C-alpha positions as CSV (number, residue, x, y, z in Angstrom):
1,M,29.1,114.9,150.2
2,A,25.8,113.2,149.5
3,Q,23.4,114.9,147.2
4,V,19.9,114.1,146.0
5,V,19.4,113.1,142.3
6,H,15.9,112.7,141.0
7,V,15.4,109.8,138.5
8,Q,12.5,108.1,136.9
9,I,12.4,104.3,136.8
10,H,9.5,102.4,135.3
11,G,7.2,105.4,135.5
12,Q,8.0,106.3,139.1
13,Q,10.0,109.2,140.3
14,Y,12.7,108.5,142.9
15,A,15.0,110.8,144.9
16,I,18.4,109.0,145.2
17,R,20.8,110.3,147.9
18,S,24.3,109.4,147.0
19,D,27.9,110.5,146.9
20,L,28.2,109.2,143.4
21,D,28.3,111.5,140.3
22,P,24.7,112.5,139.4
23,Q,25.3,111.6,135.8
24,Y,26.4,108.1,136.7
25,I,23.3,107.7,138.9
26,G,21.2,108.8,135.9
27,E,22.9,106.2,133.7
28,L,22.2,103.5,136.3
29,A,18.6,104.6,136.5
30,A,18.3,104.6,132.7
31,F,19.8,101.1,132.6
32,L,17.4,99.8,135.2
33,D,14.5,101.5,133.5
34,E,15.3,99.7,130.3
35,R,15.7,96.4,132.0
36,M,12.3,96.8,133.7
37,R,10.7,97.8,130.3
38,L,12.1,94.6,128.8
39,A,11.0,92.5,131.8
40,S,7.5,94.0,131.5
41,Q,7.4,93.0,127.8
42,E,8.7,89.5,128.6
43,L,6.1,89.0,131.3
44,G,3.3,90.7,129.6
45,T,2.3,92.4,132.8
46,V,2.8,95.8,134.4
47,D,2.8,94.5,138.0
48,P,5.7,96.5,139.4
49,L,6.8,93.8,141.9
50,K,6.9,91.0,139.3
51,V,8.6,93.3,136.8
52,S,11.2,94.4,139.4
53,V,12.0,90.9,140.5
54,V,12.5,89.7,136.9
55,A,14.6,92.7,136.0
56,A,16.7,92.2,139.2
57,M,17.2,88.5,138.3
58,N,18.3,89.5,134.8
59,V,20.8,92.1,136.2
60,V,22.1,89.6,138.7
61,D,22.5,87.1,135.9
62,D,24.6,89.6,134.0
63,L,26.7,90.3,137.1
64,F,27.4,86.6,137.7
65,R,28.3,86.0,134.1
66,A,30.6,89.0,134.1
67,R,32.3,87.7,137.3
68,A,32.7,84.2,135.8
69,D,34.2,85.8,132.6
70,A,36.6,87.9,134.7
71,T,37.6,84.9,136.8
72,G,38.2,82.9,133.6
73,A,40.3,85.6,132.1
74,E,42.2,86.0,135.3
75,G,42.9,82.3,135.3
76,R,44.1,82.4,131.7
77,V,46.4,85.3,132.4
78,L,47.8,83.5,135.5
79,A,48.4,80.3,133.5
80,R,50.1,82.3,130.7
81,T,52.2,84.2,133.3
82,I,53.4,80.9,134.8
83,E,54.3,79.6,131.4
84,I,56.3,82.7,130.6
85,E,58.0,82.5,133.9
86,R,58.9,78.8,133.2
87,L,60.3,79.8,129.8
88,V,62.4,82.6,131.2
89,D,63.7,80.3,133.9
90,A,64.7,77.8,131.3
91,V,66.5,80.4,129.2
92,L,68.3,81.8,132.3
93,T,69.4,78.3,133.3
94,D,70.7,77.6,129.8
95,A,72.6,80.9,129.8
96,R,74.1,80.2,133.2
97,Q,75.3,76.8,132.0
98,R,76.9,78.3,128.9
99,V,78.7,81.0,131.0
100,A,79.9,78.3,133.4
101,N,81.2,76.1,130.6
102,S,83.0,78.9,128.8
């Protein structure tokens, strides 16, 4: 059931309607508020549109980097799994040959 959560981001009050946990929405808003504060400092301006765009670009950069890291980790896990499977197959083949030769 959607509820309204009031948050403040970059000096503006927003009413967010969502099914998400209100505390989580507050954490998201606090994160974005901090990113906008940093973007404002970086730009040396208080223009809300410019600050919002730079903050959004920084957040999207974080997202893309996290996805790339996850994909890299997934690839490493897959490669390791294939190697383990190859080793297990080799041990089983060897064990079968020993049983057959006994």
